[in-house]
KOLDOTI-414190 format. One record per residue (C-alpha): residue number from 1; residue in three letters; x, y, z. Coordinates in steps of 0.25 Angstrom, whole numbers. Example, Ala and Ser with C-alpha at 12.3 -4.5 7.8 and 13.67 -1.06 7.14 Angstrom:
<r><pos>1</pos><code>ala</code><east>49</east><north>-18</north><up>31</up></r>
<r><pos>2</pos><code>ser</code><east>55</east><north>-4</north><up>29</up></r>
***
This chain:
<r><pos>1</pos><code>met</code><east>581</east><north>476</north><up>430</up></r>
<r><pos>2</pos><code>asn</code><east>593</east><north>482</north><up>438</up></r>
<r><pos>3</pos><code>asn</code><east>583</east><north>489</north><up>446</up></r>
<r><pos>4</pos><code>ser</code><east>577</east><north>476</north><up>451</up></r>
<r><pos>5</pos><code>val</code><east>591</east><north>470</north><up>453</up></r>
<r><pos>6</pos><code>leu</code><east>595</east><north>482</north><up>462</up></r>
<r><pos>7</pos><code>gln</code><east>582</east><north>481</north><up>469</up></r>
<r><pos>8</pos><code>arg</code><east>584</east><north>466</north><up>472</up></r>
<r><pos>9</pos><code>ala</code><east>599</east><north>470</north><up>477</up></r>
<r><pos>10</pos><code>his</code><east>593</east><north>480</north><up>487</up></r>
<r><pos>11</pos><code>glu</code><east>583</east><north>469</north><up>492</up></r>
<r><pos>12</pos><code>leu</code><east>594</east><north>459</north><up>494</up></r>
<r><pos>13</pos><code>met</code><east>603</east><north>469</north><up>501</up></r>
<r><pos>14</pos><code>ala</code><east>592</east><north>473</north><up>510</up></r>
<r><pos>15</pos><code>gln</code><east>590</east><north>458</north><up>513</up></r>
<r><pos>16</pos><code>gly</code><east>605</east><north>455</north><up>515</up></r>
<r><pos>17</pos><code>val</code><east>605</east><north>445</north><up>504</up></r>
<r><pos>18</pos><code>pro</code><east>618</east><north>443</north><up>497</up></r>
<r><pos>19</pos><code>phe</code><east>618</east><north>445</north><up>481</up></r>
<r><pos>20</pos><code>ala</code><east>627</east><north>448</north><up>470</up></r>
<r><pos>21</pos><code>leu</code><east>624</east><north>459</north><up>460</up></r>
<r><pos>22</pos><code>ala</code><east>629</east><north>456</north><up>445</up></r>
<r><pos>23</pos><code>thr</code><east>630</east><north>468</north><up>436</up></r>
<r><pos>24</pos><code>val</code><east>634</east><north>468</north><up>421</up></r>
<r><pos>25</pos><code>val</code><east>645</east><north>478</north><up>419</up></r>
<r><pos>26</pos><code>arg</code><east>649</east><north>475</north><up>405</up></r>
<r><pos>27</pos><code>arg</code><east>645</east><north>467</north><up>393</up></r>
<r><pos>28</pos><code>glu</code><east>649</east><north>465</north><up>378</up></r>
<r><pos>29</pos><code>arg</code><east>638</east><north>461</north><up>369</up></r>
<r><pos>30</pos><code>pro</code><east>631</east><north>452</north><up>367</up></r>
<r><pos>31</pos><code>thr</code><east>626</east><north>450</north><up>382</up></r>
<r><pos>32</pos><code>ser</code><east>612</east><north>451</north><up>388</up></r>
<r><pos>33</pos><code>gly</code><east>618</east><north>458</north><up>400</up></r>
<r><pos>34</pos><code>gln</code><east>619</east><north>473</north><up>400</up></r>
<r><pos>35</pos><code>pro</code><east>629</east><north>482</north><up>408</up></r>
<r><pos>36</pos><code>gly</code><east>622</east><north>485</north><up>421</up></r>
<r><pos>37</pos><code>asp</code><east>613</east><north>473</north><up>422</up></r>
<r><pos>38</pos><code>lys</code><east>612</east><north>467</north><up>436</up></r>
<r><pos>39</pos><code>ala</code><east>608</east><north>455</north><up>443</up></r>
<r><pos>40</pos><code>ile</code><east>608</east><north>450</north><up>458</up></r>
<r><pos>41</pos><code>ile</code><east>612</east><north>436</north><up>462</up></r>
<r><pos>42</pos><code>thr</code><east>609</east><north>431</north><up>476</up></r>
<r><pos>43</pos><code>arg</code><east>614</east><north>419</north><up>483</up></r>
<r><pos>44</pos><code>thr</code><east>601</east><north>412</north><up>481</up></r>
<r><pos>45</pos><code>gly</code><east>603</east><north>413</north><up>466</up></r>
<r><pos>46</pos><code>glu</code><east>593</east><north>425</north><up>464</up></r>
<r><pos>47</pos><code>phe</code><east>597</east><north>432</north><up>451</up></r>
<r><pos>48</pos><code>val</code><east>590</east><north>445</north><up>449</up></r>
<r><pos>49</pos><code>gly</code><east>594</east><north>454</north><up>437</up></r>
<r><pos>50</pos><code>trp</code><east>601</east><north>452</north><up>424</up></r>
<r><pos>51</pos><code>val</code><east>616</east><north>451</north><up>420</up></r>
<r><pos>52</pos><code>gly</code><east>614</east><north>443</north><up>407</up></r>
<r><pos>53</pos><code>gly</code><east>608</east><north>430</north><up>403</up></r>
<r><pos>54</pos><code>ser</code><east>612</east><north>415</north><up>405</up></r>
<r><pos>55</pos><code>cys</code><east>626</east><north>418</north><up>400</up></r>
<r><pos>56</pos><code>ala</code><east>628</east><north>427</north><up>412</up></r>
<r><pos>57</pos><code>gln</code><east>619</east><north>423</north><up>423</up></r>
<r><pos>58</pos><code>pro</code><east>626</east><north>410</north><up>428</up></r>
<r><pos>59</pos><code>thr</code><east>639</east><north>417</north><up>429</up></r>
<r><pos>60</pos><code>val</code><east>634</east><north>428</north><up>437</up></r>
<r><pos>61</pos><code>leu</code><east>627</east><north>419</north><up>446</up></r>
<r><pos>62</pos><code>gln</code><east>640</east><north>411</north><up>448</up></r>
<r><pos>63</pos><code>glu</code><east>648</east><north>424</north><up>451</up></r>
<r><pos>64</pos><code>ala</code><east>638</east><north>430</north><up>460</up></r>
<r><pos>65</pos><code>glu</code><east>639</east><north>417</north><up>468</up></r>
<r><pos>66</pos><code>lys</code><east>654</east><north>419</north><up>470</up></r>
<r><pos>67</pos><code>ala</code><east>652</east><north>434</north><up>473</up></r>
<r><pos>68</pos><code>leu</code><east>642</east><north>431</north><up>484</up></r>
<r><pos>69</pos><code>ala</code><east>651</east><north>421</north><up>490</up></r>
<r><pos>70</pos><code>asp</code><east>664</east><north>429</north><up>490</up></r>
<r><pos>71</pos><code>gly</code><east>658</east><north>443</north><up>491</up></r>
<r><pos>72</pos><code>glu</code><east>666</east><north>448</north><up>479</up></r>
<r><pos>73</pos><code>pro</code><east>661</east><north>455</north><up>466</up></r>
<r><pos>74</pos><code>arg</code><east>666</east><north>450</north><up>453</up></r>
<r><pos>75</pos><code>leu</code><east>666</east><north>454</north><up>438</up></r>
<r><pos>76</pos><code>val</code><east>661</east><north>443</north><up>429</up></r>
<r><pos>77</pos><code>val</code><east>664</east><north>443</north><up>414</up></r>
<r><pos>78</pos><code>leu</code><east>657</east><north>434</north><up>404</up></r>
<r><pos>79</pos><code>thr</code><east>664</east><north>434</north><up>391</up></r>
<r><pos>80</pos><code>pro</code><east>666</east><north>424</north><up>379</up></r>
<r><pos>81</pos><code>asn</code><east>680</east><north>428</north><up>378</up></r>
<r><pos>82</pos><code>leu</code><east>687</east><north>425</north><up>391</up></r>
<r><pos>83</pos><code>asp</code><east>701</east><north>428</north><up>387</up></r>
<r><pos>84</pos><code>ala</code><east>698</east><north>442</north><up>383</up></r>
<r><pos>85</pos><code>glu</code><east>692</east><north>445</north><up>397</up></r>
<r><pos>86</pos><code>val</code><east>702</east><north>440</north><up>406</up></r>
<r><pos>87</pos><code>arg</code><east>703</east><north>451</north><up>417</up></r>
<r><pos>88</pos><code>glu</code><east>706</east><north>452</north><up>432</up></r>
<r><pos>89</pos><code>gly</code><east>694</east><north>452</north><up>441</up></r>
<r><pos>90</pos><code>ile</code><east>683</east><north>446</north><up>433</up></r>
<r><pos>91</pos><code>glu</code><east>676</east><north>433</north><up>433</up></r>
<r><pos>92</pos><code>leu</code><east>677</east><north>428</north><up>418</up></r>
<r><pos>93</pos><code>tyr</code><east>666</east><north>419</north><up>412</up></r>
<r><pos>94</pos><code>arg</code><east>665</east><north>414</north><up>397</up></r>
<r><pos>95</pos><code>met</code><east>652</east><north>420</north><up>390</up></r>
<r><pos>96</pos><code>thr</code><east>647</east><north>407</north><up>384</up></r>
<r><pos>97</pos><code>cys</code><east>634</east><north>412</north><up>378</up></r>
<r><pos>98</pos><code>tyr</code><east>633</east><north>413</north><up>363</up></r>
<r><pos>99</pos><code>ser</code><east>629</east><north>427</north><up>364</up></r>
<r><pos>100</pos><code>gly</code><east>643</east><north>431</north><up>369</up></r>
<r><pos>101</pos><code>gly</code><east>646</east><north>444</north><up>375</up></r>
<r><pos>102</pos><code>thr</code><east>653</east><north>448</north><up>388</up></r>
<r><pos>103</pos><code>met</code><east>648</east><north>452</north><up>401</up></r>
<r><pos>104</pos><code>glu</code><east>654</east><north>458</north><up>414</up></r>
<r><pos>105</pos><code>ile</code><east>646</east><north>456</north><up>426</up></r>
<r><pos>106</pos><code>tyr</code><east>650</east><north>462</north><up>440</up></r>
<r><pos>107</pos><code>ile</code><east>645</east><north>454</north><up>452</up></r>
<r><pos>108</pos><code>glu</code><east>645</east><north>460</north><up>466</up></r>
<r><pos>109</pos><code>pro</code><east>640</east><north>453</north><up>478</up></r>
<r><pos>110</pos><code>tyr</code><east>631</east><north>460</north><up>489</up></r>
<r><pos>111</pos><code>leu</code><east>633</east><north>454</north><up>502</up></r>
<r><pos>112</pos><code>pro</code><east>626</east><north>458</north><up>515</up></r>
<r><pos>113</pos><code>glu</code><east>634</east><north>466</north><up>525</up></r>
<r><pos>114</pos><code>pro</code><east>641</east><north>456</north><up>535</up></r>
<r><pos>115</pos><code>glu</code><east>634</east><north>455</north><up>548</up></r>
<r><pos>116</pos><code>leu</code><east>641</east><north>459</north><up>561</up></r>
<r><pos>117</pos><code>leu</code><east>634</east><north>454</north><up>574</up></r>
<r><pos>118</pos><code>ile</code><east>639</east><north>461</north><up>586</up></r>
<r><pos>119</pos><code>cys</code><east>634</east><north>456</north><up>600</up></r>
<r><pos>120</pos><code>gly</code><east>634</east><north>465</north><up>611</up></r>
<r><pos>121</pos><code>ala</code><east>632</east><north>480</north><up>614</up></r>
<r><pos>122</pos><code>ser</code><east>646</east><north>483</north><up>619</up></r>
<r><pos>123</pos><code>pro</code><east>655</east><north>494</north><up>615</up></r>
<r><pos>124</pos><code>ala</code><east>663</east><north>484</north><up>607</up></r>
<r><pos>125</pos><code>ala</code><east>649</east><north>481</north><up>600</up></r>
<r><pos>126</pos><code>glu</code><east>647</east><north>496</north><up>597</up></r>
<r><pos>127</pos><code>ala</code><east>660</east><north>497</north><up>590</up></r>
<r><pos>128</pos><code>leu</code><east>658</east><north>484</north><up>582</up></r>
<r><pos>129</pos><code>val</code><east>645</east><north>489</north><up>577</up></r>
<r><pos>130</pos><code>lys</code><east>651</east><north>502</north><up>572</up></r>
<r><pos>131</pos><code>ile</code><east>663</east><north>495</north><up>566</up></r>
<r><pos>132</pos><code>gly</code><east>655</east><north>484</north><up>560</up></r>
<r><pos>133</pos><code>lys</code><east>646</east><north>494</north><up>553</up></r>
<r><pos>134</pos><code>ala</code><east>657</east><north>502</north><up>548</up></r>
<r><pos>135</pos><code>val</code><east>664</east><north>490</north><up>541</up></r>
<r><pos>136</pos><code>gly</code><east>650</east><north>486</north><up>534</up></r>
<r><pos>137</pos><code>leu</code><east>645</east><north>475</north><up>543</up></r>
<r><pos>138</pos><code>gln</code><east>630</east><north>474</north><up>546</up></r>
<r><pos>139</pos><code>val</code><east>630</east><north>475</north><up>561</up></r>
<r><pos>140</pos><code>phe</code><east>621</east><north>468</north><up>571</up></r>
<r><pos>141</pos><code>leu</code><east>622</east><north>472</north><up>585</up></r>
<r><pos>142</pos><code>ile</code><east>616</east><north>461</north><up>595</up></r>
<r><pos>143</pos><code>asp</code><east>614</east><north>465</north><up>610</up></r>
<r><pos>144</pos><code>pro</code><east>601</east><north>466</north><up>618</up></r>
<r><pos>145</pos><code>ser</code><east>605</east><north>480</north><up>623</up></r>
<r><pos>146</pos><code>ala</code><east>609</east><north>486</north><up>609</up></r>
<r><pos>147</pos><code>thr</code><east>602</east><north>498</north><up>603</up></r>
<r><pos>148</pos><code>ala</code><east>603</east><north>505</north><up>590</up></r>
<r><pos>149</pos><code>asp</code><east>607</east><north>518</north><up>597</up></r>
<r><pos>150</pos><code>lys</code><east>620</east><north>511</north><up>603</up></r>
<r><pos>151</pos><code>phe</code><east>623</east><north>503</north><up>590</up></r>
<r><pos>152</pos><code>pro</code><east>618</east><north>512</north><up>578</up></r>
<r><pos>153</pos><code>asp</code><east>627</east><north>505</north><up>568</up></r>
<r><pos>154</pos><code>ala</code><east>621</east><north>491</north><up>570</up></r>
<r><pos>155</pos><code>glu</code><east>612</east><north>487</north><up>559</up></r>
<r><pos>156</pos><code>val</code><east>605</east><north>477</north><up>568</up></r>
<r><pos>157</pos><code>ile</code><east>603</east><north>477</north><up>583</up></r>
<r><pos>158</pos><code>leu</code><east>598</east><north>464</north><up>589</up></r>
<r><pos>159</pos><code>pro</code><east>596</east><north>461</north><up>604</up></r>
<r><pos>160</pos><code>gln</code><east>601</east><north>446</north><up>601</up></r>
<r><pos>161</pos><code>ile</code><east>605</east><north>437</north><up>590</up></r>
<r><pos>162</pos><code>met</code><east>592</east><north>435</north><up>583</up></r>
<r><pos>163</pos><code>ala</code><east>589</east><north>424</north><up>572</up></r>
<r><pos>164</pos><code>gly</code><east>585</east><north>430</north><up>559</up></r>
<r><pos>165</pos><code>lys</code><east>592</east><north>443</north><up>560</up></r>
<r><pos>166</pos><code>phe</code><east>605</east><north>438</north><up>553</up></r>
<r><pos>167</pos><code>ser</code><east>606</east><north>433</north><up>539</up></r>
<r><pos>168</pos><code>asp</code><east>610</east><north>419</north><up>535</up></r>
<r><pos>169</pos><code>ile</code><east>621</east><north>423</north><up>525</up></r>
<r><pos>170</pos><code>gln</code><east>627</east><north>435</north><up>531</up></r>
<r><pos>171</pos><code>glu</code><east>642</east><north>437</north><up>534</up></r>
<r><pos>172</pos><code>arg</code><east>642</east><north>439</north><up>549</up></r>
<r><pos>173</pos><code>tyr</code><east>652</east><north>442</north><up>560</up></r>
<r><pos>174</pos><code>ala</code><east>649</east><north>443</north><up>575</up></r>
<r><pos>175</pos><code>val</code><east>655</east><north>449</north><up>587</up></r>
<r><pos>176</pos><code>val</code><east>651</east><north>447</north><up>602</up></r>
<r><pos>177</pos><code>ala</code><east>653</east><north>460</north><up>609</up></r>
<r><pos>178</pos><code>thr</code><east>644</east><north>457</north><up>621</up></r>
<r><pos>179</pos><code>met</code><east>656</east><north>459</north><up>631</up></r>
<r><pos>180</pos><code>gly</code><east>651</east><north>448</north><up>640</up></r>
<r><pos>181</pos><code>asn</code><east>636</east><north>451</north><up>640</up></r>
<r><pos>182</pos><code>trp</code><east>631</east><north>440</north><up>631</up></r>
<r><pos>183</pos><code>asp</code><east>643</east><north>434</north><up>625</up></r>
<r><pos>184</pos><code>glu</code><east>639</east><north>420</north><up>625</up></r>
<r><pos>185</pos><code>glu</code><east>625</east><north>422</north><up>620</up></r>
<r><pos>186</pos><code>ala</code><east>630</east><north>431</north><up>609</up></r>
<r><pos>187</pos><code>ile</code><east>640</east><north>420</north><up>604</up></r>
<r><pos>188</pos><code>lys</code><east>630</east><north>409</north><up>604</up></r>
<r><pos>189</pos><code>asp</code><east>620</east><north>418</north><up>596</up></r>
<r><pos>190</pos><code>val</code><east>630</east><north>423</north><up>586</up></r>
<r><pos>191</pos><code>leu</code><east>637</east><north>409</north><up>583</up></r>
<r><pos>192</pos><code>pro</code><east>624</east><north>403</north><up>575</up></r>
<r><pos>193</pos><code>leu</code><east>625</east><north>415</north><up>566</up></r>
<r><pos>194</pos><code>ser</code><east>639</east><north>410</north><up>561</up></r>
<r><pos>195</pos><code>pro</code><east>646</east><north>423</north><up>560</up></r>
<r><pos>196</pos><code>ala</code><east>660</east><north>423</north><up>553</up></r>
<r><pos>197</pos><code>tyr</code><east>666</east><north>430</north><up>565</up></r>
<r><pos>198</pos><code>leu</code><east>661</east><north>430</north><up>580</up></r>
<r><pos>199</pos><code>gly</code><east>670</east><north>438</north><up>589</up></r>
<r><pos>200</pos><code>leu</code><east>668</east><north>440</north><up>604</up></r>
<r><pos>201</pos><code>ile</code><east>673</east><north>451</north><up>612</up></r>
<r><pos>202</pos><code>ala</code><east>678</east><north>445</north><up>624</up></r>
<r><pos>203</pos><code>ser</code><east>691</east><north>440</north><up>632</up></r>
<r><pos>204</pos><code>lys</code><east>696</east><north>426</north><up>629</up></r>
<r><pos>205</pos><code>lys</code><east>693</east><north>423</north><up>643</up></r>
<r><pos>206</pos><code>arg</code><east>678</east><north>427</north><up>641</up></r>
<r><pos>207</pos><code>phe</code><east>678</east><north>419</north><up>628</up></r>
<r><pos>208</pos><code>gln</code><east>682</east><north>407</north><up>635</up></r>
<r><pos>209</pos><code>glu</code><east>671</east><north>408</north><up>645</up></r>
<r><pos>210</pos><code>ile</code><east>661</east><north>410</north><up>633</up></r>
<r><pos>211</pos><code>val</code><east>666</east><north>398</north><up>626</up></r>
<r><pos>212</pos><code>ser</code><east>664</east><north>390</north><up>638</up></r>
<r><pos>213</pos><code>arg</code><east>650</east><north>394</north><up>641</up></r>
<r><pos>214</pos><code>leu</code><east>646</east><north>393</north><up>627</up></r>
<r><pos>215</pos><code>ser</code><east>652</east><north>379</north><up>625</up></r>
<r><pos>216</pos><code>gly</code><east>643</east><north>375</north><up>637</up></r>
<r><pos>217</pos><code>glu</code><east>631</east><north>380</north><up>630</up></r>
<r><pos>218</pos><code>gly</code><east>634</east><north>372</north><up>618</up></r>
<r><pos>219</pos><code>val</code><east>641</east><north>381</north><up>609</up></r>
<r><pos>220</pos><code>ser</code><east>652</east><north>373</north><up>601</up></r>
<r><pos>221</pos><code>arg</code><east>667</east><north>376</north><up>602</up></r>
<r><pos>222</pos><code>glu</code><east>666</east><north>377</north><up>587</up></r>
<r><pos>223</pos><code>gln</code><east>656</east><north>388</north><up>588</up></r>
<r><pos>224</pos><code>leu</code><east>664</east><north>395</north><up>599</up></r>
<r><pos>225</pos><code>ala</code><east>677</east><north>394</north><up>591</up></r>
<r><pos>226</pos><code>leu</code><east>670</east><north>404</north><up>581</up></r>
<r><pos>227</pos><code>val</code><east>670</east><north>415</north><up>591</up></r>
<r><pos>228</pos><code>thr</code><east>682</east><north>425</north><up>590</up></r>
<r><pos>229</pos><code>cys</code><east>687</east><north>430</north><up>604</up></r>
<r><pos>230</pos><code>pro</code><east>692</east><north>440</north><up>606</up></r>
<r><pos>231</pos><code>ala</code><east>686</east><north>446</north><up>594</up></r>
<r><pos>232</pos><code>gly</code><east>694</east><north>455</north><up>585</up></r>
<r><pos>233</pos><code>leu</code><east>708</east><north>457</north><up>579</up></r>
<r><pos>234</pos><code>glu</code><east>720</east><north>460</north><up>588</up></r>
<r><pos>235</pos><code>ile</code><east>722</east><north>475</north><up>587</up></r>
<r><pos>236</pos><code>ser</code><east>725</east><north>477</north><up>602</up></r>
<r><pos>237</pos><code>ala</code><east>710</east><north>483</north><up>604</up></r>
<r><pos>238</pos><code>arg</code><east>707</east><north>489</north><up>618</up></r>
<r><pos>239</pos><code>thr</code><east>694</east><north>495</north><up>617</up></r>
<r><pos>240</pos><code>leu</code><east>681</east><north>488</north><up>613</up></r>
<r><pos>241</pos><code>pro</code><east>680</east><north>497</north><up>600</up></r>
<r><pos>242</pos><code>glu</code><east>694</east><north>492</north><up>596</up></r>
<r><pos>243</pos><code>val</code><east>690</east><north>478</north><up>599</up></r>
<r><pos>244</pos><code>ala</code><east>678</east><north>480</north><up>590</up></r>
<r><pos>245</pos><code>leu</code><east>687</east><north>485</north><up>579</up></r>
<r><pos>246</pos><code>ser</code><east>696</east><north>473</north><up>580</up></r>
<r><pos>247</pos><code>ile</code><east>684</east><north>464</north><up>579</up></r>
<r><pos>248</pos><code>met</code><east>679</east><north>471</north><up>567</up></r>
<r><pos>249</pos><code>ala</code><east>693</east><north>470</north><up>561</up></r>
<r><pos>250</pos><code>glu</code><east>693</east><north>455</north><up>563</up></r>
<r><pos>251</pos><code>ile</code><east>679</east><north>454</north><up>556</up></r>
<r><pos>252</pos><code>val</code><east>683</east><north>462</north><up>544</up></r>
<r><pos>253</pos><code>ser</code><east>696</east><north>454</north><up>543</up></r>
<r><pos>254</pos><code>leu</code><east>688</east><north>441</north><up>544</up></r>
<r><pos>255</pos><code>arg</code><east>678</east><north>445</north><up>534</up></r>
<r><pos>256</pos><code>arg</code><east>687</east><north>450</north><up>523</up></r>
<r><pos>257</pos><code>ser</code><east>696</east><north>437</north><up>524</up></r>
<r><pos>258</pos><code>arg</code><east>683</east><north>429</north><up>523</up></r>
<r><pos>259</pos><code>ala</code><east>679</east><north>437</north><up>511</up></r>
<r><pos>260</pos><code>lys</code><east>692</east><north>434</north><up>504</up></r>
<r><pos>261</pos><code>lys</code><east>690</east><north>419</north><up>506</up></r>
<r><pos>262</pos><code>gly</code><east>676</east><north>421</north><up>500</up></r>
<r><pos>263</pos><code>ala</code><east>670</east><north>417</north><up>513</up></r>
<r><pos>264</pos><code>val</code><east>662</east><north>430</north><up>518</up></r>
<r><pos>265</pos><code>thr</code><east>651</east><north>422</north><up>523</up></r>
<r><pos>266</pos><code>ala</code><east>651</east><north>408</north><up>528</up></r>
<r><pos>267</pos><code>ser</code><east>645</east><north>398</north><up>518</up></r>
<r><pos>268</pos><code>pro</code><east>638</east><north>409</north><up>510</up></r>
<r><pos>269</pos><code>pro</code><east>626</east><north>403</north><up>502</up></r>
<r><pos>270</pos><code>gln</code><east>629</east><north>401</north><up>487</up></r>
<r><pos>271</pos><code>val</code><east>621</east><north>407</north><up>476</up></r>
<r><pos>272</pos><code>val</code><east>611</east><north>396</north><up>472</up></r>
<r><pos>273</pos><code>leu</code><east>614</east><north>395</north><up>457</up></r>
<r><pos>274</pos><code>pro</code><east>604</east><north>388</north><up>448</up></r>
<r><pos>275</pos><code>ala</code><east>608</east><north>374</north><up>442</up></r>
<r><pos>276</pos><code>met</code><east>614</east><north>378</north><up>428</up></r>
<r><pos>277</pos><code>ala</code><east>614</east><north>371</north><up>415</up></r>
<r><pos>278</pos><code>glu</code><east>624</east><north>373</north><up>404</up></r>
<r><pos>279</pos><code>asp</code><east>620</east><north>378</north><up>390</up></r>
<r><pos>280</pos><code>pro</code><east>625</east><north>367</north><up>381</up></r>
<r><pos>281</pos><code>val</code><east>628</east><north>377</north><up>370</up></r>
<r><pos>282</pos><code>cys</code><east>635</east><north>388</north><up>376</up></r>
<r><pos>283</pos><code>his</code><east>638</east><north>382</north><up>390</up></r>
<r><pos>284</pos><code>met</code><east>632</east><north>393</north><up>398</up></r>
<r><pos>285</pos><code>arg</code><east>626</east><north>390</north><up>411</up></r>
<r><pos>286</pos><code>val</code><east>610</east><north>391</north><up>411</up></r>
<r><pos>287</pos><code>asp</code><east>600</east><north>391</north><up>422</up></r>
<r><pos>288</pos><code>pro</code><east>590</east><north>380</north><up>418</up></r>
<r><pos>289</pos><code>gln</code><east>579</east><north>386</north><up>426</up></r>
<r><pos>290</pos><code>thr</code><east>579</east><north>399</north><up>418</up></r>
<r><pos>291</pos><code>ala</code><east>585</east><north>395</north><up>405</up></r>
<r><pos>292</pos><code>arg</code><east>575</east><north>398</north><up>393</up></r>
<r><pos>293</pos><code>his</code><east>582</east><north>389</north><up>383</up></r>
<r><pos>294</pos><code>arg</code><east>583</east><north>374</north><up>385</up></r>
<r><pos>295</pos><code>val</code><east>582</east><north>362</north><up>376</up></r>
<r><pos>296</pos><code>asp</code><east>578</east><north>347</north><up>380</up></r>
<r><pos>297</pos><code>phe</code><east>587</east><north>338</north><up>373</up></r>
<r><pos>298</pos><code>glu</code><east>588</east><north>323</north><up>375</up></r>
<r><pos>299</pos><code>gly</code><east>582</east><north>323</north><up>389</up></r>
<r><pos>300</pos><code>leu</code><east>590</east><north>335</north><up>394</up></r>
<r><pos>301</pos><code>thr</code><east>587</east><north>350</north><up>395</up></r>
<r><pos>302</pos><code>tyr</code><east>598</east><north>360</north><up>390</up></r>
<r><pos>303</pos><code>tyr</code><east>598</east><north>374</north><up>394</up></r>
<r><pos>304</pos><code>phe</code><east>603</east><north>386</north><up>386</up></r>
<r><pos>305</pos><code>cys</code><east>607</east><north>400</north><up>389</up></r>
<r><pos>306</pos><code>asn</code><east>600</east><north>406</north><up>376</up></r>
<r><pos>307</pos><code>gly</code><east>592</east><north>402</north><up>364</up></r>
<r><pos>308</pos><code>ser</code><east>604</east><north>401</north><up>355</up></r>
<r><pos>309</pos><code>cys</code><east>611</east><north>390</north><up>363</up></r>
<r><pos>310</pos><code>lys</code><east>598</east><north>383</north><up>363</up></r>
<r><pos>311</pos><code>thr</code><east>596</east><north>384</north><up>348</up></r>
<r><pos>312</pos><code>ser</code><east>610</east><north>379</north><up>346</up></r>
<r><pos>313</pos><code>phe</code><east>608</east><north>367</north><up>355</up></r>
<r><pos>314</pos><code>glu</code><east>595</east><north>363</north><up>349</up></r>
<r><pos>315</pos><code>lys</code><east>602</east><north>362</north><up>335</up></r>
<r><pos>316</pos><code>glu</code><east>614</east><north>353</north><up>339</up></r>
<r><pos>317</pos><code>pro</code><east>611</east><north>348</north><up>354</up></r>
<r><pos>318</pos><code>arg</code><east>621</east><north>337</north><up>353</up></r>
<r><pos>319</pos><code>lys</code><east>632</east><north>346</north><up>348</up></r>
<r><pos>320</pos><code>tyr</code><east>631</east><north>354</north><up>361</up></r>
<r><pos>321</pos><code>leu</code><east>629</east><north>342</north><up>370</up></r>
<r><pos>322</pos><code>ala</code><east>641</east><north>335</north><up>364</up></r>
<r><pos>323</pos><code>gln</code><east>649</east><north>348</north><up>368</up></r>
<r><pos>324</pos><code>glu</code><east>645</east><north>346</north><up>382</up></r>
<r><pos>325</pos><code>val</code><east>649</east><north>331</north><up>382</up></r>
<r><pos>326</pos><code>arg</code><east>663</east><north>335</north><up>377</up></r>
<r><pos>327</pos><code>ala</code><east>664</east><north>346</north><up>387</up></r>
***
């Protein structure tokens, strides 16, 4: 099964689709998950693999959603004895299945490399491509005169902003380094892509001219306020490569500060979790769509994580329903 999980992980990475990889790292009997068992969870709710049955899967889905939102890995522990397992750096959940046992599951998010869009074929753009590649960004160089020989470190070279070339859920930054050649056009084309940062290499006087011209063309003041000019941190840069360095420093600073706040991407899609029912016996969350054990009682359907809970309920249904009312 792990082979198919890793194959799916490879496919998702090639497609630029975010996913979380959950791996059982430790267990205490009895549990169905074994050390090394793996599963993949995507933001659309796709679950491929195995990390344990209904006792573990809802918790893994929940923590995978958090990992995809904040970009941070986590160690999840399911155990019947919470007091004995209090440790720093773990997410602790009570194991409520009758079978008992303890499981430790490591959940790691795999997110696509952030995009860096660089408009222009200037010396500043050349330096930005090299530095952006070095810090792990997926670099798009956009200019009608750009060639692969001049920009060998750019992963994608486009003559202009082209619809369909950029993902909908990507972390994205942009720099207009057109140096007066097509500044206005570049800003107008990049703004609809909603980058987390849009820097312009230009003087303040030139920027005011651009703002005036674009305002006359219908670009709102709110949109133009998103443009940072002059781009880059103040490091007394003199040469264009130094300016490029200051811009990349500004992007890295912004990116890491956003990550700390759990906002790596703007409004990231949430994992689509199935509507869950609660096992009235052990109170474990159960997916009604996949539950194998269910009982119809007095016009309602109850779902169970295993056959033992179902049997217990069938013997004394009112006992467990009364417990629900008191809770």
